[in-house]
Structure formats: C-alpha cells, structure tokens
PAMARDREN-700694 format. One record per residue (C-alpha): residue number from 1; y, z, x; residue in one letter. Coordinates in Angstrom, 1 decimal. Example, Ala and Ser with C-alpha at 12.3 -4.5 7.8 and 13.67 -1.06 7.14 Angstrom:
! PAMARDREN-700694
   i      v      w      u aa
   1   -4.5    7.8   12.3  A
   2   -1.1    7.1   13.7  S
! end
This chain:
! PAMARDREN-700694
   i      v      w      u aa
   1  -34.2    7.7   49.8  M
   2  -35.1    9.6   46.7  T
   3  -32.8   12.4   47.6  G
   4  -29.8   10.0   48.1  N
   5  -30.3    8.5   44.6  V
   6  -30.4   12.0   43.1  E
   7  -27.3   13.0   44.9  N
   8  -25.5    9.8   43.7  E
   9  -26.6   10.4   40.1  N
  10  -25.3   14.0   40.3  A
  11  -22.0   12.9   41.8  L
  12  -21.7   10.2   39.1  K
  13  -22.1   12.7   36.3  E
  14  -19.5   15.0   37.9  I
  15  -17.1   12.0   38.3  W
  16  -17.5   11.0   34.7  V
  17  -16.7   14.5   33.6  Q
  18  -13.7   14.6   35.9  V
  19  -12.4   11.3   34.5  V
  20  -12.9   12.5   30.9  S
  21  -11.0   15.7   31.5  C
  22   -8.2   13.9   33.2  L
  23   -8.0   11.4   30.3  A
  24   -7.8   14.2   27.8  E
  25   -5.2   16.1   29.9  L
  26   -3.2   12.9   30.2  D
  27   -3.3   12.4   26.4  C
  28   -2.2   16.0   25.7  L
  29    0.6   15.8   28.2  C
  30    1.8   12.5   26.7  S
  31    1.8   14.0   23.2  L
  32    3.6   17.1   24.4  A
  33    6.3   15.0   26.2  R
  34    6.7   12.8   23.2  L
  35    7.1   15.8   20.9  G
  36    9.9   17.2   23.1  S
  37   11.7   13.8   23.2  E
  38   11.4   12.7   19.6  M
  39   14.7   12.9   17.7  K
  40   12.8   14.0   14.5  L
  41    9.6   16.0   14.6  A
  42    7.6   18.5   12.5  C
  43    4.5   20.5   12.8  I
  44    2.0   19.1   10.3  P
  45    0.2   21.4    7.8  H
  46   -3.5   20.7    7.4  I
  47   -4.9   22.0    4.2  E
  48   -8.5   22.9    3.6  S
  49  -10.6   20.2    1.8  D
  50  -13.3   22.8    1.0  K
  51  -13.9   24.3   -2.4  D
  52  -13.6   20.9   -4.0  G
  53   -9.8   20.6   -3.6  N
  54   -8.2   17.2   -4.5  E
  55   -7.0   15.0   -1.7  Q
  56   -3.5   16.0   -0.7  S
  57   -0.9   13.8    1.1  F
  58    2.8   14.7    1.3  E
  59    4.6   12.9    4.0  L
  60    8.4   13.2    3.8  R
  61   11.2   11.7    5.8  G
  62    8.8    9.8    8.0  A
  63    9.8    7.3   10.7  I
  64    7.7    5.1   13.0  H
  65    6.9    7.0   16.2  P
  66    7.8    4.0   18.4  C
  67   11.5    4.5   17.3  L
  68   11.4    8.3   17.0  A
  69   11.6    8.7   20.7  R
  70   14.2    6.1   21.7  S
  71   16.6    6.6   18.8  G
  72   18.2    3.4   19.9  Q
  73   17.8    1.7   16.5  R
  74   18.4    3.1   13.1  K
  75   15.2    3.6   11.1  F
  76   15.2    4.4    7.4  V
  77   13.0    7.4    6.7  P
  78   10.6    7.3    3.7  N
  79    8.4    9.6    1.6  D
  80    4.8    8.9    0.7  V
  81    3.4   11.5   -1.6  V
  82    0.3   11.6   -3.9  I
  83    1.5   12.9   -7.3  E
  84   -0.5   13.4  -10.5  N
  85   -3.7   12.3   -8.8  K
  86   -2.3    8.8   -8.3  K
  87   -4.0    8.0   -5.0  K
  88   -3.5    4.2   -5.1  T
  89   -0.1    2.8   -4.2  F
  90    0.4   -0.8   -5.3  L
  91    3.3   -2.0   -3.2  I
  92    5.5   -5.1   -3.8  T
  93    8.8   -6.1   -2.2  G
  94   10.6   -8.9   -0.4  P
  95    9.3  -10.6    2.7  N
  96   10.4   -8.7    5.8  M
  97   11.2   -5.8    3.5  G
  98    9.2   -3.2    5.5  G
  99    5.9   -3.0    3.6  K
 100    3.7   -3.5    6.7  S
 101    5.8   -1.1    8.8  T
 102    5.6    1.6    6.2  L
 103    1.8    1.4    6.0  M
 104    1.5    1.5    9.8  R
 105    3.8    4.5    9.8  T
 106    1.5    6.3    7.4  V
 107   -1.6    5.6    9.4  C
 108   -0.1    6.6   12.8  V
 109    1.4    9.8   11.3  A
 110   -2.0   10.7    9.9  T
 111   -3.7   10.2   13.3  I
 112   -1.0   12.2   15.1  M
 113   -1.3   15.1   12.7  A
 114   -5.1   15.3   13.0  Q
 115   -5.2   15.2   16.8  V
 116   -2.7   18.1   16.9  G
 117    0.5   16.3   17.7  S
 118    4.0   16.7   16.3  L
 119    4.7   14.1   13.7  V
 120    8.0   12.1   13.4  P
 121    8.9   13.3    9.9  A
 122   10.8   16.1    8.1  Q
 123    7.5   17.5    6.8  S
 124    3.9   16.6    6.5  F
 125    1.1   18.3    4.5  K
 126   -2.3   16.8    4.0  L
 127   -6.0   17.4    3.6  T
 128   -8.1   15.9    6.5  P
 129   -8.8   12.2    6.3  V
 130  -12.4   11.3    7.4  D
 131  -11.6    7.7    8.4  R
 132   -8.8    5.2    8.4  I
 133   -9.5    1.6    7.3  F
 134   -7.1   -1.3    7.8  T
 135   -6.9   -4.9    6.7  R
 136   -3.6   -6.0    8.1  I
 137   -2.3   -9.1   10.0  G
 138   -4.0  -12.5   10.3  A
 139   -6.3  -13.9   13.0  K
 140   -9.3  -16.2   13.4  D
 141  -12.2  -16.5   15.9  S
 142  -12.7  -20.0   17.1  L
 143  -15.8  -19.1   19.2  Q
 144  -17.5  -17.4   16.3  E
 145  -16.5  -20.2   13.9  R
 146  -14.7  -17.7   11.7  K
 147  -11.6  -18.8    9.8  S
 148   -8.6  -16.5    9.2  T
 149   -9.7  -16.0    5.6  F
 150  -13.3  -15.2    6.6  Y
 151  -12.2  -12.7    9.1  T
 152  -10.0  -11.1    6.5  E
 153  -13.0  -10.8    4.1  L
 154  -15.2   -9.3    6.9  E
 155  -12.7   -6.6    7.4  E
 156  -12.5   -6.0    3.7  T
 157  -16.3   -5.7    3.5  F
 158  -16.2   -2.9    6.1  V
 159  -13.7   -1.1    3.9  I
 160  -15.6   -1.3    0.6  V
 161  -18.9   -0.6    2.2  D
 162  -17.9    2.5    4.2  N
 163  -14.8    4.1    2.7  A
 164  -15.3    7.5    1.0  K
 165  -13.1    9.5   -1.4  S
 166  -11.3   11.2    1.6  N
 167  -10.6    8.0    3.5  S
 168   -7.3    6.4    4.0  L
 169   -7.2    2.6    3.3  V
 170   -4.3    0.2    3.9  I
 171   -4.6   -3.5    2.8  I
 172   -1.8   -5.9    3.4  D
 173   -1.7   -9.1    1.3  E
 174   -5.3   -9.6    0.6  L
 175   -6.3  -13.1   -0.6  G
 176   -3.5  -15.1    0.9  R
 177   -5.9  -17.3    2.9  G
 178   -7.3  -19.2   -0.1  T
 179   -6.2  -20.7   -3.4  S
 180   -3.9  -18.6   -5.5  T
 181   -6.4  -18.1   -8.3  Y
 182   -9.2  -17.1   -5.9  D
 183   -6.9  -14.9   -4.0  G
 184   -5.6  -13.1   -7.1  V
 185   -9.2  -12.7   -8.4  A
 186  -10.5  -11.2   -5.1  L
 187   -7.5   -8.9   -4.7  A
 188   -7.9   -7.7   -8.3  Y
 189  -11.6   -7.0   -8.0  A
 190  -11.4   -5.2   -4.7  I
 191   -8.4   -3.1   -5.7  L
 192  -10.3   -2.2   -8.9  K
 193  -13.4   -1.2   -6.9  Y
 194  -11.4    1.0   -4.5  L
 195   -9.6    2.7   -7.4  T
 196  -12.5    3.3   -9.8  E
 197  -15.6    3.5   -7.5  E
 198  -14.3    5.0   -4.3  I
 199  -11.1    6.7   -5.4  N
 200   -9.6    7.1   -2.0  C
 201   -6.0    7.0   -0.9  M
 202   -5.0    3.4   -0.8  T
 203   -1.9    1.5    0.1  L
 204   -2.2   -2.0   -1.2  F
 205    0.7   -4.4   -0.5  A
 206    0.7   -7.7   -2.3  T
 207    2.9  -10.6   -3.3  H
 208    0.7  -11.3   -6.4  Y
 209    2.9   -9.7   -9.0  H
 210    0.3  -10.3  -11.7  I
 211   -1.6   -7.4  -10.2  L
 212    1.2   -5.1  -11.2  V
 213    0.6   -6.1  -14.9  D
 214   -3.2   -5.8  -14.5  E
 215   -3.0   -2.2  -13.2  F
 216    0.0   -0.9  -15.0  R
 217   -2.1    1.3  -17.4  L
 218   -4.4    2.7  -14.7  Y
 219   -3.8    6.5  -14.4  R
 220   -4.7    6.6  -10.7  S
 221   -2.4    3.7   -9.7  V
 222    1.3    4.0   -9.1  C
 223    3.7    1.1   -8.5  N
 224    6.1    1.3   -5.5  Y
 225    8.3   -1.3   -3.9  H
 226   10.5   -1.7   -0.8  M
 227   14.0   -1.7   -2.3  D
 228   16.6   -4.4   -1.9  Y
 229   20.0   -5.6   -3.3  Q
 230   20.3   -9.2   -4.5  F
 231   23.7  -10.6   -5.4  T
 232   24.7  -13.7   -7.4  E
 233   25.7  -15.4   -4.2  G
 234   22.0  -15.6   -3.1  M
 235   22.6  -12.8   -0.6  N
 236   19.7  -10.5   -0.1  L
 237   20.2   -7.0    1.5  E
 238   17.1   -5.2    2.6  L
 239   17.4   -1.4    2.3  T
 240   13.9   -0.6    3.5  Y
 241   13.6    2.3    1.1  K
 242   10.1    3.0   -0.5  F
 243   10.8    3.7   -4.1  L
 244    8.9    3.9   -7.4  P
 245    8.8    0.7   -9.5  G
 246    8.1   -2.9   -8.8  E
 247    9.9   -5.8   -7.1  A
 248   10.5   -8.8   -9.4  T
 249   10.4  -11.3   -6.5  Q
 250    9.3  -11.8   -3.0  S
 251   12.3  -13.9   -1.8  F
 252   10.3  -16.1    0.4  G
 253   13.1  -18.7    0.5  I
 254   15.4  -16.1    1.9  N
 255   12.9  -15.5    4.8  A
 256   12.9  -19.3    5.4  A
 257   16.7  -19.2    5.5  R
 258   16.6  -16.4    8.1  I
 259   14.1  -18.4   10.1  A
 260   16.6  -21.3   10.3  G
 261   15.0  -23.8    7.9  I
 262   17.4  -26.6    6.9  S
 263   19.6  -26.0    3.8  E
 264   18.4  -29.3    2.4  I
 265   14.9  -28.1    2.4  I
 266   15.9  -24.7    1.0  L
 267   17.8  -26.3   -1.9  K
 268   14.8  -28.4   -2.8  R
 269   12.5  -25.4   -2.6  A
 270   14.9  -23.4   -4.8  Q
 271   14.9  -26.2   -7.4  Q
 272   11.1  -26.4   -7.4  K
 273   10.8  -22.6   -7.7  S
 274   13.1  -22.6  -10.8  M
 275   11.1  -25.4  -12.4  I
 276    7.8  -23.6  -11.9  M
 277    9.3  -20.3  -13.1  T
 278   10.3  -21.9  -16.4  K
 279    7.0  -23.6  -16.8  E
 280    5.1  -20.3  -16.4  N
 281    7.6  -18.1  -18.3  K
 282    5.3  -17.9  -21.3  H
 283    2.7  -16.2  -19.1  V
 284    4.9  -13.1  -18.8  H
 285    4.6  -12.2  -22.5  Y
 286    1.5  -10.2  -21.4  K
 287    3.8   -7.7  -19.7  T
 288    5.6   -7.0  -23.0  K
 289    2.2   -6.6  -24.8  I
 290    1.0   -4.1  -22.2  L
 291    4.3   -2.1  -22.3  K
 292    4.2   -1.9  -26.0  S
 293    0.5   -0.9  -26.0  F
 294    1.2    1.8  -23.4  N
 295    4.1    3.2  -25.6  Q
 296    1.7    3.4  -28.6  T
 297   -1.0    5.1  -26.6  I
 298    1.5    7.6  -25.2  N
 299    2.8    8.3  -28.7  A
 300   -0.8    8.9  -30.0  L
 301   -1.7   11.2  -27.1  E
 302    1.1   13.7  -27.9  I
 303   -0.1   14.1  -31.5  L
 304   -1.6   17.6  -32.1  D
 305   -4.7   18.1  -34.2  K
 306   -2.6   19.0  -37.3  S
 307   -0.7   15.8  -37.3  S
 308   -3.6   13.5  -36.4  I
 309   -4.3   13.1  -40.2  V
 310   -0.8   11.8  -40.8  D
 311   -1.8    8.2  -41.2  L
 312    1.7    7.2  -42.2  D
 313    3.1    8.4  -38.8  Y
 314    0.4    6.5  -36.9  I
 315    1.1    3.4  -39.0  Y
 316    4.8    3.6  -38.3  D
 317    4.1    3.8  -34.5  K
 318    1.7    0.8  -34.6  L
 319    4.2   -1.2  -36.7  H
 320    6.9   -0.4  -34.2  E
 321    4.7   -1.6  -31.4  A
 322    3.9   -4.8  -33.3  K
 323    7.7   -5.5  -33.8  N
 324    8.0   -5.3  -30.0  N
 325    5.4   -8.0  -29.4  L
 326    6.5  -11.5  -28.4  P
 327    6.9  -14.0  -31.3  T
 328    4.3  -16.4  -29.9  D
 329    1.7  -13.6  -29.8  F
 330    2.4  -12.6  -33.4  L
 331    1.7  -16.2  -34.4  E
 332   -1.7  -16.0  -32.9  G
 333   -5.0  -15.6  -34.8  P
 334   -5.0  -11.8  -34.4  L
 335   -2.1  -11.4  -36.9  F
 336   -2.9  -14.3  -39.2  Q
! end
C-alpha cells in the first residue's frame, strides 16, 4: 500500500512538470506565431538598470496587440516617452478619446517586451519594470459588501503601499465614485504621493481639469491629452493621438449624443453646462496666476551670477508678471 502511494506521488510530480513544460512551450509558440503575423512588430531593447541609471521608457509608434495581428481596423499609433525625467503623465481628453486604451497598450507592450516577445511598435527601449499596478475600470463586490468606490480605493491602496521607483502605474479616473470635492482631493493627494514619494512612471488619466493647474509647475509631471477637433457646429472628431498639452473639456454631452440620448435632454444639459461654466469662471483666474508665476521663475532661473545683483531687471520682471495677473486678484489684500 505504501509503495503504491509513493509511486502515485512520484507520477504526480512528473505530471506537474510535464504540464508546466507544455504550458511554457504553448506560450512561447503562441508568442512566436503572433510575432510572425503582426502587421507591425519590433524587437525591444532592454537597457540595464544597474549603476544607478534613471528609469528609461521610449515606446514609439505603438498599437494595441489585439489589433496588430488582424489589421482589420485602423489603429492610430502613439508614442509614450519619458523626457527630462518627467515620469508622471497627467492625461486629459474627451470621453471615448482613447485614454484607457493607450494606458492598456503601454502595459501590454511592457509585459510583452519583458517576457521576450516582439512588440507591436516601431521601436521600444526601456529599463526593466519590477511590477505593473493598475487602477482601471469599475466594479463592486456584493458578497463582500464593497461598493464600487471602496473597491477602487482598495486597488489604490495596493498601489501606494507596494509601488517602487521602477514600477509602472496606471490610474484611470480616480475619485469618480464620490462627491466632486472628495474625488478631486483624493486624486490630488494620491498623485502627489506617487510623484514626490515613490517617483515611479505613472499614467494618470482624469476628467478633473483642476488637477492640471495644481501640477502645472511640478518638474516631474508632464501634461498630455488625447487630441480632438471640435467645430462650431458642435461636431467632435476624435483623432486618438497622444500629444503634449491639455484638453479643455471632456465633452460628456457628446458621448451622451452618441449613446442615443434624446436631443431634448441634451439641449437642457448643454444649457445647464453653460450656466455652471459662467458661474465658476472666476475660479479659473488661478491658471493665469500660475502661468505668470511660472514665467517669472523661469526668467529668474536663467540669470547668471553677474546679473543677479541687477535689482532693476528683477523688478521689471516681477512688474511684468503683476501686469499679467487678473484684475480681481490685483484688487485683493496682497496688493493693497
């Protein structure tokens, strides 16, 4: 009886090894076949992360691998490149503009590169990523009594508690499951922590445009958007290009129109949107203040040591910045 048990255990160990080898072989064959069938593919270049080298990420002309093989549908290629040590990408853009797809493309391309596969891109150069963390999509857990927002925060906790400087983090629309003010506050605090404390490569997509103003002066944050064309006739054309800069709107009403919402409802929504935009217009004066301040700081930074004593020059620059400030700000107590 004992001998039979030992034989079964030995056969079981052999069987587990056989299944593991077949699974690995199946994966390698699948990747090889995919590489031969992709319309666009490159051999990734993995750079050494030893000797204290900065995190490098240069993905050019990338498309999603699900469409790279079929080629049945046109997919706009995009570049995602870390430049000037700006490792955080703050991404805005219209609804359905391609933000989530872009972030998924980056993650899948990274995985494919590090397992030794061809990557659907023109070129890809990177230092190894130790882990990939994602906070994307929306779901709840009825059996565990977890709401959508709570689940979202649980996933966020895993990120901030475990991510390192060589990690890759993607976060899509953090904070949308609660009130606007709470959502903005949490998104701001978490993005600030990722940028300042962890300093990992982060793709952070949001419809909270106030975050763009808050992080405009951060040296490690760059603003990108999914491009679009908007005409006077309320026609929105999505180009799906990932470009520097920021989107001024999210065009949620346009998404509602595509979904088939009644024009009566859309007109009312548009009217209400215009009213709220006018009521909150004075809030945007902060943007002008930050831009003016940034210009002044940049002007002072280029001064050499010999001209730093030129107080008249500095005064002129500060006076120029003051003239660019909004009138209501100049009437405040700071300038009285």
